[in-house]
C-alpha positions in Angstrom: -41.8 57.8 16.6 -40.8 57.4 20.3 -44.1 55.7 20.9 -44.0 53.2 18.2 -41.9 50.7 20.2 -44.3 50.4 23.3 -47.1 50.2 21.0 -45.9 47.3 19.0 -44.7 45.6 22.1 -47.9 45.8 23.9 -49.6 44.7 20.7 -47.3 41.6 20.2 -47.5 40.6 24.0 -51.4 41.0 24.3 -52.1 40.0 20.8 -55.0 42.7 20.4 -55.8 46.4 19.3 -56.5 48.8 22.3 -56.8 52.7 22.8 -54.0 54.8 23.4 -54.7 55.2 27.1 -55.5 51.9 27.6 -52.1 50.8 26.1 -50.1 53.3 28.5 -51.9 51.7 31.5 -51.2 48.1 30.3 -47.5 49.1 29.5 -46.9 50.3 33.1 -48.5 47.2 34.6 -46.2 45.3 32.4 -43.2 47.0 33.2 -44.0 46.5 36.9 -44.4 42.8 36.4 -41.8 41.4 34.2 -39.6 44.5 33.7 -39.2 47.3 30.6 -37.7 44.8 28.2 -40.2 42.1 28.1 -42.7 44.3 25.8 -40.7 44.2 23.2 -40.5 40.4 22.7 -43.4 38.3 21.8 -44.2 35.7 24.5 -42.9 32.1 23.8 -45.8 29.7 22.5 -46.9 27.3 25.0 -46.0 23.7 23.5 -48.0 20.7 24.7 -45.6 18.4 26.8 -44.6 15.4 25.3 -43.6 12.4 27.4 -40.7 10.1 26.0 -41.8 6.9 24.4 -41.2 3.8 26.2 -38.1 2.1 24.9 -38.9 -1.6 23.2 -37.2 -4.4 24.8 -35.9 -5.3 21.4 -34.1 -2.2 20.9 -30.8 -2.0 23.1 -27.1 -0.8 22.7 -24.1 -2.5 23.7 -20.2 -2.0 23.7 -18.3 -3.1 21.0 -17.0 -6.6 21.6 -13.4 -7.4 21.5 -13.1 -9.0 18.0 -15.2 -5.7 16.9 -12.9 -3.4 18.3 -9.9 -4.4 16.7 -11.7 -4.5 13.3 -12.7 -0.7 14.0 -9.0 0.1 14.6 -7.9 -1.4 11.3 -10.8 0.4 9.3 -9.6 3.5 11.2 -6.1 3.5 10.3 -6.9 1.9 6.9 -9.0 5.0 5.6 -5.6 7.1 6.2 -3.8 4.6 3.6 -4.4 5.7 -0.2 -5.4 2.0 -1.2 -6.2 1.4 -4.9 -7.1 -2.2 -6.1 -7.5 -4.3 -9.3 -8.2 -7.5 -10.8 -6.2 -9.9 -12.4 -6.7 -13.5 -13.7 -4.0 -15.9 -13.5 -3.9 -19.1 -15.2 -2.5 -21.5 -12.3 -3.4 -24.8 -14.0 0.4 -26.3 -13.8 0.2 -25.3 -10.2 -3.0 -27.0 -9.6 -1.7 -30.1 -11.2 1.3 -30.6 -9.3 -0.7 -29.7 -6.2 -2.7 -32.8 -6.6 0.2 -34.9 -6.5 0.6 -34.2 -2.9 -1.1 -36.0 -0.1 -2.2 -34.2 1.7 -2.1 -31.1 -0.9 -0.6 -28.0 0.2 -3.4 -25.4 0.9 -3.7 -22.6 -1.5 -2.9 -19.9 1.0 0.6 -21.0 1.7 1.3 -21.4 -2.2 0.2 -17.5 -2.6 2.0 -16.6 0.4 5.6 -18.1 -0.9 4.5 -17.0 -4.5 4.4 -13.2 -3.2 7.4 -13.6 -1.0 9.6 -14.9 -4.0 8.6 -11.9 -6.1 9.4 -9.7 -3.4 13.2 -10.4 -3.8 13.0 -8.8 -7.4 10.3 -6.1 -6.4 11.4 -4.4 -3.0 7.9 -2.4 -3.4 6.6 -5.3 -1.7 8.7 -4.7 1.2 8.1 -1.0 1.2 5.9 0.9 3.9 5.1 4.7 3.8 5.5 6.4 7.0 3.9 9.9 7.5 5.4 10.7 10.9 7.6 12.4 11.9 8.3 13.5 8.4 6.9 11.7 5.3 9.2 8.7 4.0 9.4 5.0 2.7 10.7 2.3 4.6 12.3 -0.9 3.1 12.4 -3.8 5.5 15.2 -6.2 4.8 13.0 -9.5 4.2 9.5 -10.1 3.6 7.0 -10.7 6.4 3.5 -12.4 5.4 0.3 -11.5 7.4 -2.1 -14.2 7.3 -5.8 -13.5 7.7 -8.1 -16.5 9.0 -11.6 -16.5 10.2 -12.1 -18.1 13.5 -15.1 -19.0 16.1 -14.4 -17.2 19.2 -16.8 -16.7 22.0 -19.6 -18.1 19.8 -19.1 -15.5 17.0 -16.9 -15.6 13.7 -13.9 -13.1 14.2 -11.1 -12.2 11.8 -7.6 -12.8 13.2 -4.2 -12.7 11.7 -0.5 -13.3 12.5 2.7 -13.1 10.5 5.2 -15.3 9.1 8.7 -14.0 8.9 11.0 -14.8 5.8 8.3 -17.1 3.7 10.6 -17.1 1.2 13.1 -19.1 3.1 10.6 -21.4 4.4 9.4 -24.7 2.2 5.9 -25.0 1.3 5.3 -27.8 3.8 6.5 -25.5 6.7 4.1 -22.6 5.6 1.3 -25.0 5.1 1.9 -26.3 8.8 1.8 -22.8 9.9 -1.4 -22.0 8.2 -2.9 -25.1 9.5 -2.0 -24.2 13.0 -3.7 -20.9 12.6 -6.9 -22.4 11.6 -7.0 -25.3 14.2 -4.9 -24.5 17.3 -6.9 -22.8 20.0 -7.1 -19.1 19.8 -5.5 -18.3 22.9 -2.6 -20.3 21.9 -1.5 -18.1 18.9 0.8 -15.3 19.9 -0.7 -13.0 17.2 -4.1 -13.7 18.0 -3.5 -13.0 22.0 -1.9 -9.7 21.0 -5.1 -8.7 19.5 -7.4 -9.8 22.1 -5.1 -8.0 24.8 -4.6 -4.6 23.0 -8.4 -4.7 22.2 -9.1 -4.7 26.2 -7.7 -1.4 26.5 -9.5 1.7 26.1 -9.7 3.5 22.6 -7.7 6.5 23.9 -4.8 3.9 24.7 -5.2 1.7 21.7 -5.2 4.1 19.0 -1.9 5.9 20.2 -0.3 2.6 20.0 -1.4 1.5 16.6 -0.6 4.8 15.3 2.8 4.9 16.6 3.4 1.1 15.0 1.7 1.9 12.0 2.8 5.5 11.2 6.0 6.0 13.1 8.1 2.9 13.2 9.0 0.7 10.1 10.3 -2.0 11.9 7.5 -2.1 14.2 4.9 -2.0 11.3 6.8 -4.9 9.4 6.9 -7.1 12.3 3.3 -6.8 14.0 1.5 -6.1 10.4 3.6 -7.6 8.0 5.0 -6.1 4.7 2.0 -7.6 2.7 -0.9 -9.8 3.4 -2.6 -12.8 1.8 -6.6 -13.0 2.0 -8.9 -15.7 0.8 -12.6 -15.2 -0.7 -13.6 -18.5 -1.8 -16.6 -17.5 -3.2 -17.7 -18.0 -6.7 -19.3 -15.2 -9.0 -18.1 -12.4 -6.2 -15.2 -10.6 -5.7 -14.1 -7.8 -3.2 -14.8 -4.1 -4.1 -13.3 -2.3 -1.5 -10.7 -2.4 1.1 -9.6 -0.3 4.0 -6.4 -2.3 5.0 -3.5 -0.2 6.4 -1.2 -3.1 4.7 0.6 -1.5 1.9 0.2 -4.7 -0.1 -2.7 -7.2 0.0 -3.8 -9.8 -2.0 -7.0 -11.7 -2.4 -7.2 -15.0 -4.0 -10.7 -16.8 -4.9 -11.4 -20.4 -6.3 -9.6 -21.9 -9.2 -11.8 -22.5 -12.1 -11.4 -25.7 -14.1 -9.7 -24.2 -16.6 -6.9 -23.2 -14.3 -8.0 -19.5 -14.4 -7.9 -17.8 -11.0 -9.2 -14.2 -10.2 -6.6 -12.5 -7.9 -7.4 -9.2 -6.6 -4.7 -6.7 -5.3 -5.0 -3.6 -3.0 -2.0 -1.6 -2.8 -0.8 1.7 -1.5 -0.3 4.2 -4.5 2.0 6.4 -2.4 4.4 3.4 -3.2 3.5 1.9 -6.4 1.7 2.8 -9.5 -0.8 0.9 -11.9 2.1 -0.5 -14.4 4.4 -1.6 -11.5 1.5 -3.7 -9.8 0.8 -5.2 -13.2 4.7 -6.2 -13.4 4.5 -7.4 -9.9 1.6 -9.7 -10.7 3.5 -11.0 -13.6 6.5 -11.7 -11.4 4.2 -13.5 -8.9 2.4 -15.7 -12.0 6.2 -16.4 -12.9 7.1 -17.7 -9.6 3.9 -19.7 -9.5 4.8 -21.6 -12.7 8.8 -21.9 -12.0 9.6 -22.2 -8.2 6.3 -23.3 -6.9 5.7 -25.9 -9.7 9.4 -27.1 -9.4 8.8 -27.6 -5.3 5.6 -29.3 -5.8 6.7 -31.5 -8.4 9.9 -32.6 -6.1 8.3 -33.2 -3.2 5.5 -35.4 -4.7 5.8 -39.2 -4.4 7.4 -40.9 -7.1 5.6 -43.8 -8.7 7.0 -47.3 -8.0 8.6 -49.1 -10.7 
């Protein structure tokens, strides 16, 4: 049995069957050249040398631009939030009729911002945030802070920016509309929230992510101050809707176009750790009631009266 190993090793190395005397001589020469352990292992196959293919000039990689950096940060922390969504159809025919009486008409974004803020007086869940660190807890902000999401042209590309409006329930529709128009028309670098996004996105990721984490997951005041207690988005595309969202905000409302009969599709993204499905339905009823009561009343009072 002691001679089986050397014979097998020689056969594997040389790849042929030989006589015992010839095997012994070849084994001695193999040990002298490569060492006694080499005969027990097969020689590695000789592979043809493969040269790398030339890279096409159309293929290239580049660092993330700044506006994709802050979106990647939002998606990163949005994945940590347990966000679920739902669709509601709300009839805003009365609001649409009262809105036509204003010249210029109030933007729908301003109307939705104030309607949610008015509902937050009755439903504190709209001002609540879940904070996981340093221990899981719920933070209730004393007032509503709306985050307005706006797409702007910046550096030759479309970019998504956002800024906050404090206490929108205390502002008039005209004031909120003026703020929203400024976010859409003012130079990008002249808006404080936009400058903050650009400034922080210039930092390396190893610095940005801890700053975002502290503001979103540790401090309820910073979270409400810089990210809002709720956000309002517009998706003015007919026969289309958002199917998924990775927003880190606890409550997000996405509104679309208003149909001729007054129906509007509204999508709600909510943090399931704060409220449940039936609670979100009651909140949507409160928003609809605010639209039909306070919003309609304010639009009607501000409308110019016909001359006698």
